[in-house]
N, C-alpha and C positions, 0 to 999 in steps of 0.2 A: 033872618031876623029869632028864629025859633031862639036859638042859642040863647042868643038875649033874653031873651024872656024869661027861660029856663034860668038863666042866672040871678036875677033879681028872684025870683021864685024861693031859688036856693036859699040867696042870703038873709028875705024876711025871716024865715022858715029858721035859718042858723039863728037869727037874731032872737028868736022866741025861744028856742030854746036855750038858749045865753040866761034868758032875762027869768025865762024859768027855774033852772039848776040853781043860778047864784044874781039876784035880782039886782045887787049893787056894782057887778063887773063890768058895766061899760058908766058908771059915774066913776068908779076906780079907774079904768084908763083916759077916761075925761081928765084928772089932775096931775096924772107926771106915768111917764114909761118907768121900769126897772129891771131893765136882763141884764143879768150876767154873765150872757153870752151876745157875742159879736159873729153871724158866719158869714164867710167871705166863701161862696162856691160857684159850681158850673147855673146856667141860664137854664136848664134841662127842663122841661117842661115834668119830665120823671120823679122827679126830686124836689118834693115838695119838706124843704127844710123845718119848721116850723113838726107837718105830722111827724116825721120819720124821728122825730128828738120827744115825741109828745110835750111840747111847748102851748103854751095858750097865747093869745095875740100878750104883747107886754111884756112878753117874755124871753125872745129874743129879735135880734138884732143884727138886720140881712142885710149882704151886697151879694150882687152877682152878676156874673158875664160870663160870653162863651169859653166856658173851659178854665173857669173857674181862676183866674190870670190876675197877678199883680204887679203892678208895672209904678216903678219908682214919680212915673209922669204925666201918673193917669191920676189926673185931680178929684174927681170922680170917687173911686176909689180911698182915695186917701183922706177926703173928705170925710166919708163914712168910717174910717179909721179913727180920725184924730177925735168927731164927737161922739162914739162907740166907748173910746178909752178918754178922753179928758173930761166928755157932760154927763154921759152917762155910767161911765166908770166902772166898766164892763169888766170882769175877775180872768174873764177866755175869750182867747181869737182864737175859731177853729176854719182854718183850711181843708173843706171840705171837696174832693174831686169822686171821679163814680167810673166805672166802669166802665165802658162802651159808649164814653163820651165823641159825640159827633167831632166836635170841637180838631181834640189828640187823633181823631181819625185821619179828618182832613188834613193836618199837618203833616200826617206822612205819605200824604199822596200830592202825586204832581199836578193834578189837578187847577189850574185857575177860578176863587169862587166869587174873586170882584175886589170890593172895597175887605171885606174878611180878609184875607191874605193878609194884609198890614196887621192885623192884632196875631193873627194864625203865627205869623212869626216868631212870636215870643214861644211858644209852645217848639216851635222847629229851634229853636236857639237849642231848649231843654234836651232833643230828639238828639242836635250834633256835637252837644256836650257827654251825654249819652251813650255816643253812636258807637262803641267799642261793643258794651255790656248786650244795647238791641238787636246790633247785627248776628248777633252770635244765639239768637235766640230764632231758631226758625219757626217755627207755627206763627202765625203774621197775627192770630186772634190775641196767645199769650204775651206778643212782644207788645202789640198795641195795650192790654192791661199792664203791662210794665212800665212804660209810655206813662200813664196817667195814675201809677205810681210814685213816679219821676220827678212828674209837674208836680203832686207835691209839693213836694221833698223843694222844690224848686220854690216855689211859692211859700211854704213858712220860713224862709232863708229868706227873697223880698220883704215881706210884712217887718221880719227881724232886725232887714239892718236898715229898717226908714228910722230918722230922725223922730216918729210918733212915741215910737213904741221905748226906745231907747230913752227918750226923753223922762217918760214915764217911771222905767224902770231907775232910773239915776233920782228921782225925788222918794224911790220908795214906795212906789202902786205896786201893788200885790198883780200881776197880772201872768198869764202861761200863754203863749202861742202851740196849737196843736193842730200834728195833719192826719186828718183821717179819711179814706175812701171808701163810697157808696157803693154795693150790688146790686146794681137794679134783679138779676135774675132770682133773688131771694129777703130782697128789700135789707138785708143788715147791713149793719156800717161795720165798718174793721178801725182799727185803731193801729198805725203803723207806726206806732213808737217813737215819734215829735212831739217832744216837751219841752220847750223853750221857757227859762223864768230867768234868763239873767243874760248881761252882756257878754261876759265869763266863756257865755256856752259859743257865742259866733266867730269867725274868723275877727283878726288882729284889726285886717286892712277895713274892716267895717263897723269899727268899733269909732262912735261919737265919743270923745273924752271931757 
């Protein structure tokens, strides 16, 4: 119970600090949220999205799951994506993975973990699609890091292939999808150079006309 009491104590101290710093802060939050960023990231407790990018409450809309996976049948993720784009009018969707991801590591090993194996199958599919490149990397840690990057690439593609994102582009809405990765070792984000702003940048087979 001690850790729970500490959570409430820290919350009250934080609320006091925020009011001292900005007396109207909570009143503004009560009226509306106006984030420009939608973050799709991993559930890993070592990667707090708002803190690593220096955002305050109300400035970043967040969806997290094991392995920062975007699946076209996942209504949870798609609902966040639709609300963020169509209601909140975010301008940027960021898919952020991280090196040392436990989900990626588990997807590379044969040990059964239970229900989550069905979810990790999506990352295993990324591994199989890039098997030749990955198996050519001798160092296991470097191989895992590369799969973390390739998984971000795959999930950025999955975001862009949704009707939600493509409908926004068709409407002329300003929307860019990015792929980033975070390093636990130094706390720094790295841009993987994935910047998608229109249907012309995705394969023709996935374009909705």
